[in-house]
C-alpha positions as CSV (number, residue, x, y, z in Angstrom):
1,M,2.2,-7.9,7.8
2,R,-0.6,-7.4,5.2
3,I,-0.3,-4.4,2.9
4,A,-2.4,-3.2,-0.1
5,L,-0.7,-1.6,-3.1
6,V,-3.0,0.7,-5.1
7,G,-1.6,1.7,-8.5
8,G,1.5,0.5,-10.2
9,I,2.4,-1.0,-13.5
10,N,1.0,-4.4,-14.6
11,R,4.3,-5.7,-15.9
12,L,6.0,-5.0,-12.6
13,Q,3.4,-7.0,-10.6
14,K,5.7,-10.1,-10.2
15,H,8.6,-7.9,-9.1
16,Y,6.4,-6.1,-6.5
17,L,5.4,-9.4,-5.0
18,Q,9.0,-10.7,-4.9
19,E,10.1,-7.5,-3.2
20,A,7.3,-7.7,-0.6
21,A,8.1,-11.4,0.0
22,K,11.8,-10.5,0.7
23,L,10.6,-8.1,3.4
24,G,8.1,-10.6,4.9
25,V,5.0,-8.7,3.7
26,E,1.8,-10.2,2.3
27,L,1.0,-7.8,-0.6
28,R,-2.3,-7.5,-2.4
29,I,-2.1,-5.4,-5.6
30,F,-5.0,-3.2,-7.0
31,N,-3.6,-1.7,-10.2
32,R,-6.7,-1.4,-12.3
33,S,-10.3,-0.3,-11.7
34,E,-11.9,-2.3,-8.9
35,V,-15.5,-2.5,-7.8
36,D,-15.9,-1.4,-4.2
37,L,-12.2,-0.8,-3.6
38,P,-12.7,0.6,-0.1
39,A,-14.3,-2.6,1.1
40,K,-11.3,-4.6,-0.2
41,L,-8.9,-2.6,1.9
42,G,-10.5,-3.7,5.2
43,W,-8.1,-6.6,5.8
44,T,-4.9,-4.5,5.4
45,E,-2.6,-3.0,8.0
46,A,-1.3,-0.3,5.7
47,V,-1.8,1.0,2.1
48,V,0.9,2.0,-0.3
49,L,-0.5,4.3,-2.9
50,F,1.3,5.0,-6.2
51,T,-0.3,8.4,-7.1
52,G,1.2,8.6,-10.5
53,Q,-0.6,5.5,-11.7
54,V,-4.0,5.8,-10.1
55,S,-7.1,8.0,-10.9
56,H,-8.1,10.9,-8.7
57,R,-11.3,9.1,-7.9
58,A,-9.6,5.9,-6.7
59,R,-7.1,8.0,-4.6
60,L,-10.0,9.7,-2.9
61,Q,-11.8,6.4,-2.3
62,V,-8.6,4.9,-0.8
63,M,-7.9,7.9,1.4
64,G,-11.5,8.0,2.7
65,A,-11.5,4.3,3.5
66,A,-8.1,4.5,5.2
67,L,-9.1,7.5,7.2
68,S,-12.3,5.9,8.4
69,R,-10.4,2.8,9.5
70,S,-7.3,4.5,10.8
71,I,-5.1,2.7,8.3
72,P,-1.8,4.4,7.5
73,V,-1.2,5.4,3.9
74,F,2.2,5.7,2.3
75,Q,2.2,7.6,-1.0
76,S,4.7,7.8,-3.8
77,H,4.5,9.4,-7.1
78,N,7.0,6.9,-8.6
79,C,5.9,3.4,-9.2
80,G,9.0,1.4,-9.5
81,V,10.3,-1.5,-7.4
82,C,12.6,0.8,-5.5
83,A,9.7,3.1,-4.6
84,L,7.8,0.1,-3.3
85,R,10.8,-1.0,-1.3
86,N,11.1,2.4,0.3
87,C,7.4,2.6,1.2
88,L,7.5,-0.9,2.7
89,N,10.5,0.0,4.8
90,C,8.7,3.1,6.0
91,V,5.7,0.9,6.9
92,K,8.0,-1.4,8.9
93,V,9.7,1.6,10.7
94,D,6.2,3.1,11.5
95,R,5.0,-0.2,12.9
96,V,8.1,-0.6,15.1
97,G,7.6,3.0,16.4
98,E,4.0,2.1,17.3
99,R,5.0,-1.0,19.2
100,S,7.7,0.8,21.2
101,A,5.4,3.7,22.0
102,A,2.7,1.3,23.3
103,A,5.2,-0.6,25.5
């Protein structure tokens, strides 16, 4: 599963990646200003957005890109490793629900 993390704290980047690897998730982190952020989200199956650590402009860009591509967005105001773990678990539960509904 490929997930983008938008926001977060630089010093926790290593921990975010470790937590995602434990759950079998390929995580790409965008925690500072990026050029053409919406285009970089095209490869992802879901987006985790840490609203407490991202600008309003970046949030609007992410939400617009996700809406136009039907990518689910999981938001959290907190930006710790536990918040990421909870969001990743929600993504997995959401994906299982989609698969069982399609079957």
